[in-house]
DRENDO-1510 file (C-alpha; in Angstrom, 1 decimal, always signed):
<recs>
REC; n; res; u; v; w
REC; 1; UNK; -19.9; -7.0; +40.2 .
REC; 2; UNK; -20.7; -6.7; +36.5 .
REC; 3; UNK; -18.9; -3.7; +35.0 .
REC; 4; UNK; -21.2; -1.4; +32.8 .
REC; 5; UNK; -19.9; +0.8; +30.1 .
REC; 6; UNK; -21.9; +4.0; +29.0 .
REC; 7; UNK; -21.2; +3.2; +25.4 .
REC; 8; UNK; -22.0; +0.2; +23.0 .
REC; 9; UNK; -20.0; -1.9; +20.6 .
REC; 10; UNK; -22.6; -0.7; +17.9 .
REC; 11; UNK; -21.9; +2.9; +18.6 .
REC; 12; UNK; -18.1; +2.4; +18.1 .
REC; 13; UNK; -18.7; +0.3; +14.9 .
REC; 14; UNK; -20.8; +3.2; +13.4 .
REC; 15; UNK; -18.1; +5.7; +14.7 .
REC; 16; UNK; -15.4; +3.8; +13.0 .
REC; 17; UNK; -17.2; +3.5; +9.7 .
REC; 18; UNK; -18.0; +7.3; +9.7 .
REC; 19; UNK; -14.4; +7.9; +10.5 .
REC; 20; UNK; -13.3; +5.8; +7.6 .
REC; 21; UNK; -15.7; +7.3; +5.0 .
REC; 22; UNK; -16.1; +10.8; +6.6 .
REC; 23; UNK; -19.6; +10.8; +5.3 .
REC; 24; UNK; -22.6; +9.7; +7.3 .
REC; 25; UNK; -24.7; +8.8; +4.2 .
REC; 26; UNK; -22.0; +6.6; +2.9 .
REC; 27; UNK; -21.4; +5.0; +6.3 .
REC; 28; UNK; -25.1; +4.1; +6.7 .
REC; 29; UNK; -25.2; +2.5; +3.2 .
REC; 30; UNK; -22.0; +0.5; +3.9 .
REC; 31; UNK; -23.5; -0.6; +7.4 .
REC; 32; UNK; -26.8; -1.4; +5.8 .
REC; 33; UNK; -28.8; +0.8; +8.4 .
REC; 34; UNK; -30.7; +4.0; +8.3 .
REC; 35; UNK; -28.8; +7.2; +8.4 .
REC; 36; UNK; -31.0; +8.2; +11.2 .
REC; 37; UNK; -29.7; +5.3; +13.3 .
REC; 38; UNK; -26.1; +6.2; +12.5 .
REC; 39; UNK; -26.6; +9.9; +13.4 .
REC; 40; UNK; -28.4; +8.9; +16.7 .
REC; 41; UNK; -25.6; +6.5; +17.6 .
REC; 42; UNK; -23.0; +9.1; +17.0 .
REC; 43; UNK; -24.9; +11.7; +19.0 .
REC; 44; UNK; -25.3; +9.4; +22.0 .
REC; 45; UNK; -21.6; +8.4; +21.7 .
REC; 46; UNK; -20.6; +12.1; +21.9 .
REC; 47; UNK; -22.9; +12.8; +24.9 .
REC; 48; UNK; -21.6; +9.7; +26.8 .
REC; 49; UNK; -17.9; +10.9; +26.2 .
REC; 50; UNK; -18.6; +14.5; +26.7 .
REC; 51; UNK; -16.7; +15.4; +23.6 .
REC; 52; UNK; -17.5; +16.2; +20.0 .
REC; 53; UNK; -16.0; +13.6; +17.7 .
REC; 54; UNK; -16.9; +15.0; +14.2 .
REC; 55; UNK; -17.3; +18.5; +12.7 .
REC; 56; UNK; -20.4; +18.3; +10.5 .
REC; 57; UNK; -20.2; +20.2; +7.2 .
REC; 58; UNK; -23.5; +20.4; +5.3 .
REC; 59; UNK; -23.3; +18.6; +2.1 .
REC; 60; UNK; -19.5; +18.2; +2.5 .
REC; 61; UNK; -19.1; +15.3; +4.8 .
REC; 62; UNK; -17.4; +15.0; +8.2 .
REC; 63; UNK; -14.0; +16.2; +9.9 .
REC; 64; UNK; -12.5; +14.2; +12.7 .
REC; 65; UNK; -11.9; +16.4; +15.8 .
REC; 66; UNK; -8.8; +15.8; +17.9 .
REC; 67; UNK; -11.0; +13.8; +20.2 .
REC; 68; UNK; -12.3; +11.8; +17.4 .
REC; 69; UNK; -8.7; +11.0; +16.2 .
REC; 70; UNK; -7.8; +9.8; +19.6 .
REC; 71; UNK; -10.9; +7.6; +19.9 .
REC; 72; UNK; -10.2; +6.2; +16.4 .
REC; 73; UNK; -6.7; +5.1; +17.4 .
REC; 74; UNK; -8.1; +3.4; +20.5 .
REC; 75; UNK; -11.1; +1.8; +18.7 .
REC; 76; UNK; -8.7; +0.4; +16.0 .
REC; 77; UNK; -6.7; -1.2; +18.8 .
REC; 78; UNK; -9.7; -2.4; +20.6 .
REC; 79; UNK; -11.1; -3.9; +17.4 .
REC; 80; UNK; -7.8; -5.6; +16.7 .
REC; 81; UNK; -7.8; -7.1; +20.1 .
REC; 82; UNK; -11.5; -8.2; +19.8 .
REC; 83; UNK; -10.7; -9.7; +16.6 .
REC; 84; UNK; -7.7; -11.7; +17.9 .
REC; 85; UNK; -10.0; -13.0; +20.6 .
REC; 86; UNK; -12.6; -14.2; +18.0 .
REC; 87; UNK; -9.7; -15.7; +16.1 .
REC; 88; UNK; -8.4; -17.7; +19.2 .
REC; 89; UNK; -12.0; -19.1; +19.8 .
REC; 90; UNK; -12.1; -20.1; +16.3 .
REC; 91; UNK; -8.6; -21.5; +16.2 .
REC; 92; UNK; -9.9; -25.0; +15.6 .
REC; 93; UNK; -11.2; -24.0; +12.2 .
REC; 94; UNK; -8.9; -24.4; +9.1 .
REC; 95; UNK; -10.2; -21.6; +7.0 .
REC; 96; UNK; -9.8; -17.9; +7.7 .
REC; 97; UNK; -13.1; -16.1; +7.3 .
REC; 98; UNK; -14.4; -12.5; +6.8 .
REC; 99; UNK; -13.3; -9.4; +4.9 .
REC; 100; UNK; -9.9; -7.6; +4.9 .
REC; 101; UNK; -9.0; -4.4; +3.0 .
REC; 102; UNK; -5.4; -4.4; +1.7 .
REC; 103; UNK; -3.7; -1.0; +0.5 .
REC; 104; UNK; -1.2; -1.6; -2.2 .
REC; 105; UNK; +1.4; +0.9; -3.6 .
REC; 106; UNK; +0.4; +1.4; -7.1 .
REC; 107; UNK; +3.8; +0.3; -9.0 .
REC; 108; UNK; +3.7; -2.9; -7.0 .
REC; 109; UNK; +0.1; -3.8; -7.8 .
REC; 110; UNK; +0.3; -5.3; -11.3 .
REC; 111; UNK; +3.3; -7.4; -10.3 .
REC; 112; UNK; +1.8; -8.9; -7.0 .
REC; 113; UNK; -1.8; -8.4; -6.7 .
REC; 114; UNK; -3.0; -10.9; -9.6 .
REC; 115; UNK; -1.0; -13.8; -8.1 .
REC; 116; UNK; -1.8; -12.9; -4.5 .
REC; 117; UNK; -5.5; -12.7; -5.0 .
REC; 118; UNK; -5.4; -16.0; -7.1 .
REC; 119; UNK; -3.3; -17.7; -4.2 .
REC; 120; UNK; -5.8; -16.5; -1.5 .
REC; 121; UNK; -8.7; -17.6; -3.5 .
REC; 122; UNK; -7.3; -21.1; -3.6 .
REC; 123; UNK; -6.0; -21.3; +0.0 .
REC; 124; UNK; -8.5; -19.2; +1.9 .
REC; 125; UNK; -11.9; -19.3; -0.1 .
REC; 126; UNK; -13.9; -17.8; +2.7 .
REC; 127; UNK; -11.7; -14.8; +3.0 .
REC; 128; UNK; -12.9; -11.7; +1.1 .
REC; 129; UNK; -10.1; -9.3; +0.1 .
REC; 130; UNK; -10.7; -5.6; -0.9 .
REC; 131; UNK; -8.0; -3.6; -2.5 .
REC; 132; UNK; -7.0; +0.1; -2.3 .
REC; 133; UNK; -4.4; +1.2; -4.6 .
REC; 134; UNK; -2.4; +4.5; -4.3 .
REC; 135; UNK; +1.0; +6.2; -3.6 .
REC; 136; UNK; +2.9; +5.5; -0.4 .
REC; 137; UNK; +1.2; +8.3; +1.5 .
REC; 138; UNK; -2.2; +7.3; +0.3 .
REC; 139; UNK; -1.6; +3.6; +1.7 .
REC; 140; UNK; -0.4; +5.0; +5.1 .
REC; 141; UNK; -3.5; +7.3; +5.1 .
REC; 142; UNK; -5.7; +4.3; +4.3 .
REC; 143; UNK; -4.2; +2.5; +7.3 .
REC; 144; UNK; -4.3; +5.5; +9.8 .
REC; 145; UNK; -7.9; +6.2; +8.7 .
REC; 146; UNK; -9.0; +2.7; +9.4 .
REC; 147; UNK; -9.9; +2.1; +5.6 .
REC; 148; UNK; -7.2; -0.7; +5.3 .
REC; 149; UNK; -6.0; -3.3; +7.8 .
REC; 150; UNK; -2.7; -3.9; +6.2 .
REC; 151; UNK; -0.6; -2.2; +3.4 .
REC; 152; UNK; +1.8; -3.5; +0.9 .
REC; 153; UNK; +4.4; -0.8; +0.1 .
REC; 154; UNK; +8.1; +0.0; +0.0 .
REC; 155; UNK; +10.4; +0.9; +3.0 .
REC; 156; UNK; +9.8; +4.6; +2.5 .
REC; 157; UNK; +9.3; +6.9; +5.6 .
REC; 158; UNK; +6.4; +5.4; +7.6 .
REC; 159; UNK; +6.0; +7.9; +10.4 .
REC; 160; UNK; +5.1; +7.1; +14.0 .
REC; 161; UNK; +2.5; +4.4; +14.8 .
REC; 162; UNK; +3.2; +2.1; +11.8 .
REC; 163; UNK; +4.8; -1.3; +12.4 .
REC; 164; UNK; +6.3; -3.0; +9.2 .
REC; 165; UNK; +8.0; -6.2; +8.2 .
REC; 166; UNK; +10.4; -6.5; +5.2 .
REC; 167; UNK; +9.4; -9.2; +2.7 .
REC; 168; UNK; +11.7; -8.8; -0.3 .
REC; 169; UNK; +13.9; -6.4; -2.0 .
REC; 170; UNK; +13.8; -5.1; -5.6 .
REC; 171; UNK; +17.1; -4.0; -7.1 .
REC; 172; UNK; +17.2; -1.0; -9.5 .
REC; 173; UNK; +17.9; -1.3; -13.0 .
REC; 174; UNK; +18.2; +1.1; -16.1 .
REC; 175; UNK; +15.7; +1.0; -18.9 .
REC; 176; UNK; +16.7; +2.0; -22.5 .
REC; 177; UNK; +15.0; +2.2; -25.7 .
REC; 178; UNK; +15.7; -1.1; -27.6 .
REC; 179; UNK; +17.5; +1.0; -30.3 .
REC; 180; UNK; +19.9; +2.7; -27.8 .
REC; 181; UNK; +23.7; +2.3; -28.3 .
REC; 182; UNK; +24.0; +0.7; -24.9 .
REC; 183; UNK; +20.8; -1.5; -25.0 .
REC; 184; UNK; +22.8; -4.7; -25.6 .
REC; 185; UNK; +24.9; -4.4; -22.7 .
REC; 186; UNK; +24.6; -6.5; -19.6 .
REC; 187; UNK; +25.5; -3.7; -17.1 .
REC; 188; UNK; +25.8; +0.0; -17.3 .
REC; 189; UNK; +27.3; +2.7; -15.2 .
REC; 190; UNK; +25.0; +5.6; -14.7 .
REC; 191; UNK; +27.8; +7.9; -15.7 .
REC; 192; UNK; +27.6; +6.7; -19.3 .
REC; 193; UNK; +24.0; +8.2; -19.4 .
REC; 194; UNK; +25.0; +11.5; -17.6 .
REC; 195; UNK; +24.3; +13.7; -20.7 .
REC; 196; UNK; +21.0; +12.1; -21.7 .
REC; 197; UNK; +17.5; +13.1; -20.5 .
REC; 198; UNK; +16.0; +11.2; -17.5 .
REC; 199; UNK; +12.4; +10.0; -17.5 .
REC; 200; UNK; +11.4; +10.2; -13.8 .
REC; 201; UNK; +8.7; +7.9; -12.0 .
REC; 202; UNK; +7.4; +10.6; -10.1 .
REC; 203; UNK; +5.5; +9.6; -6.9 .
REC; 204; UNK; +5.6; +11.2; -3.6 .
REC; 205; UNK; +8.5; +9.8; -1.3 .
REC; 206; UNK; +10.0; +7.5; -4.2 .
REC; 207; UNK; +11.0; +10.5; -6.3 .
REC; 208; UNK; +13.8; +11.3; -4.0 .
REC; 209; UNK; +15.0; +7.7; -4.1 .
REC; 210; UNK; +15.6; +7.8; -7.8 .
REC; 211; UNK; +17.2; +11.2; -7.9 .
REC; 212; UNK; +19.5; +10.2; -5.0 .
REC; 213; UNK; +20.6; +7.1; -7.1 .
REC; 214; UNK; +21.8; +9.5; -9.9 .
REC; 215; UNK; +23.5; +11.8; -7.5 .
REC; 216; UNK; +25.3; +9.1; -5.7 .
REC; 217; UNK; +26.6; +7.9; -9.0 .
REC; 218; UNK; +28.0; +11.5; -9.6 .
REC; 219; UNK; +25.2; +12.2; -12.2 .
REC; 220; UNK; +23.2; +15.5; -11.9 .
REC; 221; UNK; +19.5; +14.6; -12.6 .
REC; 222; UNK; +18.0; +16.0; -15.6 .
REC; 223; UNK; +14.3; +14.8; -15.4 .
REC; 224; UNK; +13.1; +15.9; -18.8 .
REC; 225; UNK; +9.9; +14.0; -18.4 .
REC; 226; UNK; +7.8; +12.9; -15.4 .
REC; 227; UNK; +5.0; +10.6; -14.9 .
REC; 228; UNK; +3.2; +8.9; -12.0 .
REC; 229; UNK; +2.5; +5.8; -14.0 .
REC; 230; UNK; +5.0; +2.9; -14.3 .
REC; 231; UNK; +3.8; +2.0; -17.6 .
REC; 232; UNK; +3.8; +5.4; -19.1 .
REC; 233; UNK; +7.4; +5.8; -17.9 .
REC; 234; UNK; +8.3; +2.5; -20.0 .
REC; 235; UNK; +6.4; +3.9; -23.0 .
REC; 236; UNK; +8.3; +7.2; -22.9 .
REC; 237; UNK; +11.6; +5.4; -22.8 .
REC; 238; UNK; +10.6; +3.0; -25.5 .
REC; 239; UNK; +9.8; +6.1; -27.7 .
REC; 240; UNK; +13.1; +7.4; -27.3 .
REC; 241; UNK; +12.5; +10.2; -24.9 .
REC; 242; UNK; +15.3; +9.3; -22.3 .
REC; 243; UNK; +16.3; +6.7; -20.0 .
REC; 244; UNK; +14.9; +5.8; -16.6 .
REC; 245; UNK; +15.5; +3.8; -13.3 .
REC; 246; UNK; +12.9; +1.4; -12.3 .
REC; 247; UNK; +12.8; -1.6; -9.8 .
REC; 248; UNK; +10.3; -4.0; -11.2 .
REC; 249; UNK; +10.8; -5.9; -14.5 .
REC; 250; UNK; +7.8; -7.1; -16.4 .
REC; 251; UNK; +8.3; -10.3; -18.4 .
REC; 252; UNK; +8.0; -8.4; -21.8 .
REC; 253; UNK; +10.1; -5.6; -23.2 .
REC; 254; UNK; +7.1; -4.5; -25.3 .
REC; 255; UNK; +5.1; -1.4; -24.0 .
REC; 256; UNK; +1.4; -0.6; -24.8 .
REC; 257; UNK; +2.4; +1.2; -27.9 .
REC; 258; UNK; +4.4; -1.7; -29.2 .
REC; 259; UNK; +7.6; -0.3; -28.8 .
REC; 260; UNK; +10.4; -2.0; -26.7 .
REC; 261; UNK; +12.0; -0.7; -23.4 .
REC; 262; UNK; +15.1; -2.8; -22.5 .
REC; 263; UNK; +16.0; -3.4; -18.9 .
REC; 264; UNK; +19.8; -3.4; -18.1 .
REC; 265; UNK; +21.5; -4.0; -14.8 .
REC; 266; UNK; +23.4; -1.3; -13.0 .
REC; 267; UNK; +27.0; -1.6; -12.4 .
REC; 268; UNK; +26.7; +1.2; -9.7 .
REC; 269; UNK; +26.2; +0.2; -6.1 .
REC; 270; UNK; +22.7; +1.5; -5.8 .
REC; 271; UNK; +20.4; +0.7; -3.0 .
REC; 272; UNK; +17.2; -1.4; -3.7 .
REC; 273; UNK; +13.7; -0.8; -2.5 .
REC; 274; UNK; +12.4; -3.3; +0.0 .
REC; 275; UNK; +9.0; -4.5; -0.1 .
REC; 276; UNK; +7.3; -4.3; +3.3 .
REC; 277; UNK; +3.8; -5.2; +4.7 .
REC; 278; UNK; +2.7; -2.5; +7.2 .
REC; 279; UNK; -0.1; -2.1; +9.8 .
REC; 280; UNK; -0.8; +0.1; +12.7 .
REC; 281; UNK; +1.6; -0.7; +15.5 .
REC; 282; UNK; -0.9; -0.7; +18.3 .
REC; 283; UNK; -3.4; -3.2; +16.4 .
REC; 284; UNK; -2.8; -6.9; +16.9 .
REC; 285; UNK; -2.7; -8.7; +13.5 .
REC; 286; UNK; -5.7; -10.6; +12.8 .
REC; 287; UNK; -5.9; -14.1; +11.3 .
REC; 288; UNK; -6.9; -12.5; +8.1 .
REC; 289; UNK; -3.8; -10.0; +8.1 .
REC; 290; UNK; -1.6; -13.1; +8.8 .
REC; 291; UNK; -3.1; -15.2; +6.0 .
REC; 292; UNK; -2.5; -12.3; +3.7 .
REC; 293; UNK; +1.1; -11.8; +4.7 .
REC; 294; UNK; +1.8; -15.5; +4.5 .
REC; 295; UNK; +0.4; -15.5; +0.7 .
REC; 296; UNK; +2.5; -12.5; -0.2 .
REC; 297; UNK; +5.6; -14.3; +1.1 .
REC; 298; UNK; +4.6; -17.3; -1.1 .
REC; 299; UNK; +4.1; -15.1; -4.1 .
REC; 300; UNK; +7.4; -13.4; -3.8 .
REC; 301; UNK; +9.3; -16.7; -3.1 .
REC; 302; UNK; +8.1; -18.2; -6.3 .
REC; 303; UNK; +11.2; -18.4; -8.6 .
REC; 304; UNK; +9.1; -17.5; -11.7 .
REC; 305; UNK; +8.1; -14.2; -10.2 .
REC; 306; UNK; +8.3; -11.6; -12.9 .
REC; 307; UNK; +9.8; -8.7; -10.8 .
REC; 308; UNK; +12.9; -10.8; -9.5 .
REC; 309; UNK; +12.9; -9.9; -5.9 .
REC; 310; UNK; +15.7; -10.7; -3.6 .
REC; 311; UNK; +14.3; -12.1; -0.4 .
REC; 312; UNK; +15.7; -11.3; +3.1 .
REC; 313; UNK; +18.8; -13.5; +3.8 .
REC; 314; UNK; +19.4; -14.3; +0.1 .
</recs>
């Protein structure tokens, strides 16, 4: 006997797009269908399930209800399994096809994304990659909200429902103005900078990491200046406003303003930040996600990589 379902795949696709954008007009534009068709599909889906999935706010978009959040998690898993089935059927093809959205932690983006997208353009020309940049929490929110399939971020707190794989580790270092008395040193103990102002890369989750490095070295943090921009921190340091601790190293000491910020290794035993690729634990990785992960590994394994990562087992 053929099993029949009271809902359709199109209804679930329309629901997932509305849940991702939280705006029915934007969802209809993204789906290239009339808004009335999306609205009708969502209404029919709610009637079939006997539950409201969204709270409609006039001119303010949509809010997922608890039932909607539950359905979204299940739909993401269902789409993952369906995608894996399609991938298996296409297993004889050599090219990965389709579109994938990658969420990337903003300080990592300039060090990895250009090489990654270039590598994928060469190895997987039929794969379209969209990128969302943000802080750690924004990357995780993009995963949970269905706006991104995978995320490239640090091993900061993930929360429940997220699975991650370590790809590399970036060791911390001090950056100093080129004119600083210790700028020519190969290694520095943080205690030698205890009385100097600190310029903090101030991002949710990672802020505590930098402050803990100072405290572990016996230095009471004195964050005189803060910025959420990696390059702004470098420019502040180069201008003589203080020292900072960072993990990525650009290939140049020069900042946007033309001053120089010098990277010096730490003699303190400070923990590094591990780069991870993350996805929803309940969703089976698609061939697109596997192709992106493989390309990230190749980029990080390149000896010429400017950020000097340490790979697992190295």
